[in-house]
C-alpha positions in Angstrom: 40.3 85.4 84.6 41.5 88.9 83.5 40.9 92.4 84.7 40.0 94.6 81.6 39.9 98.3 82.1 38.2 100.7 79.7 40.7 103.5 80.4 39.1 106.3 78.3 38.0 108.7 81.1 38.5 106.1 83.8 39.6 107.7 87.1 40.5 104.4 88.9 43.0 102.8 86.5 45.9 102.9 89.0 43.7 101.6 91.8 42.4 98.8 89.7 45.9 97.7 88.5 47.3 97.9 92.0 44.5 95.6 93.4 44.7 93.3 90.3 48.5 93.0 90.9 48.0 92.0 94.5 45.8 89.2 93.4 48.3 88.2 90.6 45.6 88.9 88.0 46.3 89.7 84.4 45.5 93.4 83.9 44.8 94.9 80.5 44.3 98.7 80.0 42.6 99.6 76.8 42.7 103.2 75.7 42.8 105.4 72.5 45.7 107.5 71.4 44.4 110.6 73.3 45.5 108.9 76.6 48.9 107.9 77.7 49.4 105.2 80.3 52.5 103.7 81.7 52.5 100.8 84.1 55.0 98.1 84.8 52.4 95.5 85.7 49.5 95.9 83.2 49.4 95.3 79.5 48.5 98.5 77.7 46.6 98.3 74.4 46.3 101.6 72.6 44.0 101.8 69.7 43.2 104.5 67.1 40.8 107.3 68.0 37.4 106.5 66.7 33.8 106.0 67.8 33.8 103.0 70.1 37.2 101.8 68.9 38.2 101.0 72.6 34.9 99.4 73.3 35.0 97.0 70.3 38.7 96.1 71.1 37.8 95.4 74.7 34.6 93.4 74.0 36.5 91.2 71.5 39.0 90.3 74.3 36.6 89.6 77.1 35.8 86.0 78.1 33.4 84.5 80.6 34.4 85.3 84.1 36.6 88.3 83.3 36.1 91.5 85.3 35.6 94.6 83.3 35.7 98.2 84.6 33.8 100.7 82.5 31.5 103.6 82.8 30.0 103.0 79.3 26.6 101.4 79.5 26.8 100.1 75.9 30.1 98.4 76.6 28.8 97.0 79.9 25.8 95.5 78.1 28.1 93.8 75.5 30.4 92.4 78.2 27.4 91.1 80.2 26.3 89.1 77.2 29.8 87.5 77.1 29.3 86.6 80.8 31.8 89.0 82.3 31.5 90.7 85.7 31.2 94.4 85.0 31.5 97.3 87.4 31.9 101.1 87.0 34.4 103.5 88.5 32.2 103.9 91.7 31.9 100.2 92.3 28.4 99.8 91.0 27.7 96.4 89.4 26.1 96.2 86.0 23.7 93.3 85.7 20.7 92.0 83.9 18.5 93.7 86.4 19.8 97.2 85.8 21.4 97.4 82.4 18.1 98.0 80.4 17.1 101.0 82.6 20.7 102.4 82.3 20.7 102.1 78.5 17.2 103.7 78.4 18.3 106.6 80.5 21.4 107.1 78.2 19.0 107.2 75.3 16.8 109.8 76.9 19.8 112.0 77.8 21.1 111.9 74.3 17.7 112.7 72.9 17.5 115.8 75.3 21.0 116.9 74.2 20.2 116.5 70.5 17.1 118.7 70.8 19.2 121.5 72.4 18.6 120.7 76.0 21.2 120.4 78.7 21.8 117.9 81.4 24.0 118.3 84.5 27.4 116.5 84.3 28.9 114.4 87.0 30.1 116.1 90.2 33.7 116.2 91.2 35.1 112.8 92.2 35.5 112.1 95.9 37.8 110.0 98.0 34.7 108.1 99.2 34.0 107.1 95.6 37.6 105.7 95.2 37.2 103.8 98.5 33.8 102.4 97.4 35.4 101.2 94.1 38.3 99.7 95.9 36.1 97.8 98.3 33.9 96.5 95.5 36.8 95.3 93.4 38.5 93.6 96.4 35.2 91.9 97.1 34.7 90.7 93.5 38.2 89.4 93.3 38.0 87.5 96.5 34.6 86.0 95.5 35.7 85.2 92.0 39.0 83.6 93.1 37.1 81.4 95.7 34.8 80.2 92.9 37.9 79.2 90.8 39.2 77.0 93.6 35.9 75.3 94.4 
């Protein structure tokens, strides 16, 4: 089991690696050349800028049972197909019950933007969101590691 982080625009990279390290989990940060990460514990993979270059690199690395952190619904859907556990930066789990609706909402938002409309962006990140993410990741790692030993 690995912890794979889509680090393009991810506000919880350091939190995720810290928790992954405590659980002695292999951590992989995947980002493009517009981001610079330095971490003594995690493996950092930097790919060329390009549409979905990080997503395709990450999805080609993911295996069944891995944990993926991303806010990208498309990447989440591809990782779910590969039987990964996928959460976003706020600790929300992506699953077969919510991914279709999330992808559809992304489609609608893009359609609105293409036609000249505007949608409100995300609000400023809070400490509570970081704590919710941390709790969810801890819970997942404890659960997944128990399954490994059973």
